[in-house]
C-alpha positions as CSV (number, residue, x, y, z in Angstrom):
1,M,-35.6,-44.1,9.7
2,S,-33.3,-45.5,7.1
3,T,-29.7,-46.2,7.9
4,I,-26.7,-46.8,5.6
5,K,-25.3,-50.2,6.3
6,E,-22.1,-49.6,4.4
7,A,-20.5,-46.8,2.3
8,K,-17.9,-47.6,-0.2
9,M,-16.1,-46.3,-3.2
10,I,-17.2,-48.1,-6.4
11,D,-14.7,-50.7,-7.6
12,I,-13.6,-49.7,-11.1
13,S,-10.6,-52.1,-11.3
14,E,-12.3,-54.3,-14.0
15,K,-13.2,-51.4,-16.3
16,E,-11.1,-50.5,-19.4
17,D,-9.3,-47.3,-19.8
18,N,-11.1,-44.9,-22.2
19,V,-10.8,-41.3,-23.2
20,R,-13.2,-39.4,-21.0
21,I,-14.3,-35.8,-21.5
22,S,-16.9,-33.8,-19.6
23,I,-18.0,-30.3,-20.0
24,A,-19.9,-28.4,-17.3
25,E,-21.2,-24.8,-17.1
26,G,-22.7,-22.4,-14.7
27,I,-23.7,-18.8,-14.5
28,I,-23.1,-16.0,-12.0
29,K,-25.5,-13.1,-12.2
30,L,-24.1,-9.7,-11.5
31,R,-25.1,-6.1,-11.4
32,K,-24.4,-4.2,-14.7
33,D,-21.8,-2.0,-13.1
34,T,-20.0,-5.0,-11.6
35,L,-20.0,-6.7,-14.9
36,E,-18.5,-3.7,-16.6
37,A,-15.8,-3.4,-13.9
38,V,-14.8,-7.0,-14.6
39,K,-14.7,-6.4,-18.3
40,K,-12.5,-3.3,-17.8
41,G,-10.2,-5.0,-15.2
42,E,-11.2,-2.5,-12.5
43,I,-11.9,-5.0,-9.7
44,I,-9.9,-4.0,-6.6
45,K,-8.9,-7.6,-5.9
46,G,-7.3,-8.0,-9.3
47,D,-7.8,-10.0,-12.5
48,V,-11.1,-11.8,-11.9
49,L,-11.2,-14.2,-14.8
50,N,-7.6,-15.3,-14.6
51,T,-7.8,-15.8,-10.9
52,A,-11.1,-17.8,-11.3
53,A,-9.5,-19.9,-14.0
54,T,-6.5,-20.7,-11.8
55,S,-8.8,-21.6,-8.9
56,A,-10.9,-23.8,-11.2
57,I,-7.8,-25.7,-12.4
58,L,-6.7,-26.3,-8.8
59,A,-10.2,-27.4,-7.8
60,V,-10.4,-30.0,-10.7
61,K,-7.2,-31.5,-9.5
62,K,-8.4,-31.7,-5.9
63,T,-11.9,-33.1,-6.6
64,P,-11.2,-36.5,-4.9
65,E,-10.1,-34.6,-1.7
66,L,-13.3,-32.6,-1.7
67,I,-15.8,-35.3,-2.7
68,P,-15.0,-38.5,-0.8
69,M,-16.4,-41.1,-3.2
70,C,-14.6,-39.7,-6.3
71,H,-11.6,-41.7,-7.5
72,P,-8.2,-40.0,-7.8
73,I,-7.6,-39.9,-11.5
74,S,-5.1,-38.7,-14.0
75,I,-6.2,-35.4,-15.6
76,S,-5.0,-35.0,-19.2
77,S,-6.3,-31.4,-19.8
78,I,-8.5,-28.7,-18.3
79,S,-9.8,-25.7,-20.0
80,I,-11.9,-22.9,-18.5
81,D,-13.8,-20.5,-20.8
82,Y,-15.9,-17.4,-20.0
83,E,-18.7,-15.7,-21.8
84,F,-20.1,-12.4,-20.8
85,I,-23.9,-12.6,-21.0
86,K,-26.6,-10.0,-20.5
87,N,-26.6,-10.1,-16.8
88,G,-23.6,-12.0,-15.8
89,I,-20.8,-14.4,-16.7
90,K,-21.2,-18.0,-18.0
91,V,-18.2,-20.3,-17.0
92,T,-17.5,-23.5,-18.9
93,C,-15.0,-26.1,-17.7
94,E,-13.9,-29.0,-19.9
95,V,-11.9,-31.8,-18.3
96,K,-10.2,-34.7,-20.2
97,S,-8.8,-37.9,-18.8
98,V,-7.8,-41.4,-20.0
99,G,-8.9,-43.8,-17.4
100,K,-11.6,-46.0,-15.9
101,T,-14.1,-43.4,-14.7
102,G,-15.7,-40.3,-15.9
103,V,-14.7,-36.7,-15.1
104,E,-18.0,-35.0,-14.7
105,M,-17.5,-34.3,-11.0
106,E,-14.2,-32.7,-11.8
107,A,-15.8,-30.5,-14.4
108,L,-18.6,-29.5,-12.1
109,T,-16.2,-28.8,-9.3
110,G,-14.1,-26.6,-11.6
111,V,-17.2,-24.6,-12.6
112,A,-18.4,-24.2,-9.0
113,I,-15.1,-23.0,-7.7
114,A,-14.6,-20.6,-10.6
115,L,-18.0,-19.1,-9.9
116,L,-17.3,-18.8,-6.1
117,T,-14.0,-17.2,-6.9
118,I,-15.7,-14.6,-9.1
119,W,-18.2,-14.0,-6.2
120,D,-15.4,-13.5,-3.7
121,M,-13.6,-11.0,-6.0
122,V,-16.6,-8.9,-6.8
123,K,-18.6,-9.0,-3.6
124,S,-17.6,-5.6,-2.4
125,M,-19.3,-4.1,-5.5
126,E,-22.4,-6.3,-5.1
127,K,-23.2,-5.4,-1.4
128,D,-26.2,-3.2,-0.7
129,E,-26.4,-0.7,2.1
130,T,-27.2,-3.4,4.6
131,G,-24.2,-5.6,3.6
132,N,-26.3,-8.2,1.8
133,Y,-26.1,-9.4,-1.8
134,P,-29.6,-9.0,-3.3
135,E,-28.6,-9.5,-7.0
136,I,-25.6,-11.7,-7.2
137,C,-26.6,-15.3,-7.8
138,I,-24.9,-18.5,-8.9
139,T,-27.2,-20.6,-11.0
140,D,-27.6,-23.4,-13.6
141,I,-24.5,-25.4,-12.8
142,R,-24.8,-28.6,-14.9
143,V,-23.1,-31.1,-17.1
144,I,-23.6,-30.2,-20.7
145,S,-21.6,-33.0,-22.3
146,K,-20.1,-36.3,-21.3
147,I,-18.1,-38.3,-23.8
148,K,-16.5,-41.8,-23.4
149,S,-14.5,-43.2,-26.4
């Protein structure tokens, strides 16, 4: 059995400040009728995409509170974009910062929370007769770009 002798946050004090940009994306697969209801603004809990964008922005800002080894950093900008795809919604989150460490964890956190917010807002339409969710699925969360300049 292996044990961790010490856990610590990486020391970035000697690194130079750079512009850092990360873009992450992920997909939530939905039933066709759920997807149409989102497009038409007919979800009972409200505006799905604006609520998910707001939750993603909050999540990006709180990433160091959620992931213990992430450094608190200054965020310069956050953008959340959506694309309706054949069987769901693709969420993209771009995070920009000027600092000593990258922002990929922040972008990933933003995507994950946006997708979870969408799930929460549409789950009543996705339930089957047993109360389960046989079709809704969050998938393919990944970093698609990381820039340091």
